[in-house]
C-alpha positions as CSV (number, residue, x, y, z in Angstrom):
1,M,27.0,-36.2,-14.3
2,K,24.2,-36.2,-11.8
3,T,25.9,-33.9,-9.9
4,H,25.6,-31.0,-12.7
5,L,22.2,-31.6,-13.6
6,I,22.1,-30.6,-9.9
7,Y,24.0,-27.4,-9.9
8,R,22.3,-26.3,-12.6
9,D,18.7,-26.6,-11.3
10,T,20.2,-24.8,-8.0
11,F,21.3,-22.4,-10.2
12,W,18.5,-21.3,-12.5
13,R,16.4,-21.8,-9.3
14,S,18.6,-18.9,-7.5
15,F,18.6,-17.2,-10.1
16,V,14.5,-17.0,-10.1
17,I,14.6,-16.4,-6.6
18,V,16.7,-13.5,-7.2
19,L,14.6,-12.1,-10.2
20,I,11.6,-12.4,-8.3
21,A,12.8,-10.1,-5.3
22,I,14.3,-7.7,-7.5
23,S,10.7,-7.6,-9.4
24,L,9.2,-7.1,-6.2
25,S,11.7,-4.1,-5.0
26,M,10.7,-2.4,-8.1
27,I,7.2,-2.4,-7.0
28,C,7.5,-1.7,-3.9
29,I,9.4,1.5,-4.6
30,A,7.0,2.3,-7.4
31,L,4.3,1.6,-5.9
32,P,3.3,4.1,-2.8
33,S,3.7,7.1,-5.4
34,L,1.3,4.8,-7.8
35,I,-1.4,4.5,-4.8
36,E,-1.3,7.9,-4.4
37,A,-1.8,9.0,-8.0
38,I,-4.8,6.0,-8.6
39,G,-6.2,7.5,-5.6
40,S,-6.1,11.2,-5.6
41,E,-10.0,11.8,-6.1
42,I,-10.5,9.5,-3.1
43,I,-11.2,11.9,0.4
44,Q,-9.0,10.6,2.3
45,K,-6.1,11.5,5.5
46,N,-3.9,8.8,4.8
47,L,-4.4,6.7,2.1
48,L,-0.9,5.1,1.9
49,M,-1.4,3.5,5.5
50,D,-5.5,2.5,4.2
51,Y,-4.0,0.5,1.6
52,I,-0.7,-1.2,3.9
53,I,-3.6,-2.1,6.5
54,G,-5.8,-3.4,3.9
55,L,-2.5,-5.2,3.0
56,V,-2.2,-6.8,6.0
57,W,-5.7,-7.5,6.6
58,A,-5.4,-10.0,3.0
59,I,-1.9,-11.3,4.0
60,V,-3.4,-12.9,7.4
61,L,-6.6,-13.7,5.8
62,G,-4.2,-15.7,3.0
63,I,-2.0,-17.2,5.8
64,S,-5.1,-18.7,7.6
65,I,-6.4,-20.8,4.5
66,L,-3.2,-22.6,5.4
67,F,-5.6,-23.9,8.7
68,W,-8.7,-24.1,6.9
69,P,-10.2,-27.8,7.1
70,V,-10.6,-28.5,3.6
71,P,-8.3,-30.1,1.9
72,S,-4.8,-30.3,1.2
73,K,-5.4,-29.6,-2.9
74,D,-8.5,-27.5,-2.0
75,K,-5.8,-25.1,0.3
76,N,-4.0,-24.9,-2.8
77,S,-6.2,-23.4,-5.6
78,L,-7.8,-21.6,-2.4
79,L,-4.2,-19.7,-2.1
80,L,-4.2,-19.2,-6.0
81,I,-7.0,-17.8,-6.1
82,W,-6.3,-15.5,-2.8
83,L,-3.2,-14.2,-4.5
84,V,-4.9,-13.7,-7.5
85,R,-7.7,-11.1,-5.6
86,I,-5.2,-9.6,-3.8
87,L,-3.2,-7.9,-6.8
């Protein structure tokens, strides 16, 4: 009975991971055209590359939160706030 629950939990975790992966891939496909459409009034040679550079910096800064000298419980909150800020 206990192993049945473990398999069911594993199935749902795997399902959620696959669902998130599919969602992210769909967003990645639509994102470049959305960025160019929203930023059509911004005078920039390569708007998409500027967006990617900003996103990479945001990810690097988010990862750096893990190494900050703050308590672990605060790091989780800071990471969540940073994730919301990036989006």
